[in-house]
N, C-alpha and C positions, 0 to 999 in steps of 0.2 A: 362612661367609656372614650377613650378617641376613636376619632371618625377613622381611623385606619385601623382599632383592632373591630370594630363592626362591621368594617369590608371585608374583611380575613373572615371574621365569624359567619358570613353572608357565604364568602367564597366556598366554605369550609362545607356548610349546610348545604348548599348547591351541588355540589363533587358527591355527595353522600346523598342524595336526591337524584341524580344524573345516575348513581350504581343502585341505586333500587329498583328505578323506573328502567337499565338494561337488564337488572334478572329477571323482573315479571316479564318484560317482552319476551327475554331467550324460554321461560316458562311457560308463556302463554303458547309462543310457537310450537315449544313442544307436547304441550297436550293437544292441541290442534292436531298437530300429526297424529297422535298414538288415537286421538279418534276418528281418523279418516282411515285406519288399519283394523277399527271395528266394522261389523258389520249393524248395516242398520236394522234388523232383523230382532240385534240382542239390543241395542238401544232400543226401542218401540220398546222390547220387551221388560228390560231391566225397567224402563219408565215404567209402563203397565202395572207391574209385579210392587213397585214401588208403592204407587200410590193406591193401589186394593190395600196393603199390608198402611198403608197411613192411616185411611180410612176405616181400616177394622181395629185398629188399635192406637188411635190416637193422634193427635200431631203430638204430644210431649213425650207419650213414649216412645214413637217413631224418633225422634232427636235420640232421647238417650241413647236409643239402637245404636245412631249412628255414631256417636259420641266414641262408644265401645266400640265398634267397631272400627273404629279413628285409630284407637291405643291401639288394638290387635293386629293391625297392618303389619306393623314393623317384624312383630312374631312371624307371622306368617309368609312373607316376605322370606327372613333368613330360614325359617321349615323347606320353603320349596328351592330356595340355590343351597340347602345342605341335602335333600332330596336329588338334585340333576347331580350330583357329587358322584350318588354314587347307584345312578346312572337309572332313579325311579322315572317314572312318566314317560320313557324312551318308546 
């Protein structure tokens, strides 16, 4: 490869990396602002319940439940948005 081609390839990779960093930064800011709106009591309670559940059923099953829950998350968010359209939860 010629030197100019390598420089162009590095520049393209650098732009891709900068875009990813920008996306991650925006996601982190959004996550931080979302967590600031959740009352600390809820965060502590959910953490304690998760720890107790993990201690009861074991790490592998707890991890499997988390993966299954992440697969169900888009379904539940769609269900909630449909429910809001029909006036549920008001």
